[in-house]
C-alpha positions in Angstrom: 37.0 173.5 135.3 36.3 170.7 132.8 36.8 171.4 129.1 36.3 169.0 126.1 39.4 169.2 123.9 39.7 167.4 120.5 42.4 164.7 120.6 43.9 166.1 117.4 44.2 169.8 117.2 45.3 170.0 113.6 42.9 169.7 110.6 42.8 166.3 108.9 45.1 166.1 105.8 43.4 165.8 102.4 44.8 163.0 100.2 43.7 161.6 96.9 44.1 158.1 98.3 42.3 156.9 101.3 44.3 157.6 104.4 44.7 155.6 107.6 44.1 158.8 109.5 40.4 159.2 110.4 38.4 162.2 111.3 38.0 163.1 114.9 34.7 161.7 116.2 33.0 163.1 119.3 34.0 160.0 121.2 37.7 160.7 120.3 37.7 164.0 122.2 39.5 164.2 125.5 37.8 165.9 128.4 40.4 167.8 130.5 39.7 168.7 134.1 41.9 171.1 135.9 43.6 169.6 139.0 44.9 171.4 142.1 48.7 171.0 141.8 48.9 170.5 145.5 46.8 167.3 145.1 49.1 165.7 142.4 52.6 166.8 143.3 54.3 166.6 146.7 56.5 169.2 148.3 55.1 172.4 146.6 55.6 174.3 149.9 59.4 173.8 149.9 60.3 177.0 148.1 64.0 176.6 148.8 64.2 173.1 147.4 64.1 172.4 143.6 61.4 170.1 142.5 62.6 167.4 140.2 59.7 166.1 138.0 60.2 164.4 134.7 57.9 165.0 131.8 57.6 162.4 129.1 57.1 164.6 126.0 54.5 166.9 124.7 51.0 165.7 123.7 48.8 167.0 120.9 46.4 168.8 123.3 46.9 172.6 123.8 46.4 174.1 127.3 42.7 175.1 127.5 43.6 177.7 130.2 46.3 179.8 128.5 46.0 178.5 124.9 49.7 179.0 124.4 51.4 175.7 124.3 51.1 171.9 124.1 50.6 170.1 127.4 53.3 167.7 128.7 52.7 164.2 130.0 53.8 163.7 133.6 53.6 160.1 134.9 53.6 159.0 138.5 57.1 159.2 140.1 58.6 159.9 143.5 57.1 163.4 143.9 54.1 162.9 141.7 51.0 161.2 143.1 48.8 161.2 140.0 49.6 161.0 136.3 48.5 164.2 134.6 49.0 166.7 131.8 51.0 169.8 132.6 51.3 173.2 131.0 54.7 174.7 131.4 53.5 178.2 130.4 50.8 178.7 133.1 51.8 175.8 135.5 48.4 174.2 135.4 47.7 170.5 135.8 44.9 168.5 134.0 43.4 165.1 134.2 42.3 163.6 130.9 39.4 161.2 130.2 37.2 160.2 127.3 33.5 161.3 127.1 32.4 157.9 128.3 34.3 158.4 131.5 37.3 156.1 130.7 40.6 157.5 132.0 43.0 158.5 129.2 46.2 158.5 131.4 46.2 155.0 132.7 48.3 152.2 131.3 
């Protein structure tokens, strides 16, 4: 499943003075593609062993699957093969890229 999601989910603020904040343009939207968790995280089959995965804070994007919370950024680490966005509510993983195909999660 691939869903376009605006990079900023809140409406732009209205100010009397010009603001540095700009309106979201179509090229600013992130395209989220759902990933199979077994392809991005190791050791999902070890039910008896706790999985230690660090998240690096919430991002602006809301989960397109459950629509209930902000996604969390998960970078590559010992048990994580691919940087991705993670929903703690429905346990879904997503890749993010821009409409032009450029990856959004690479440094």
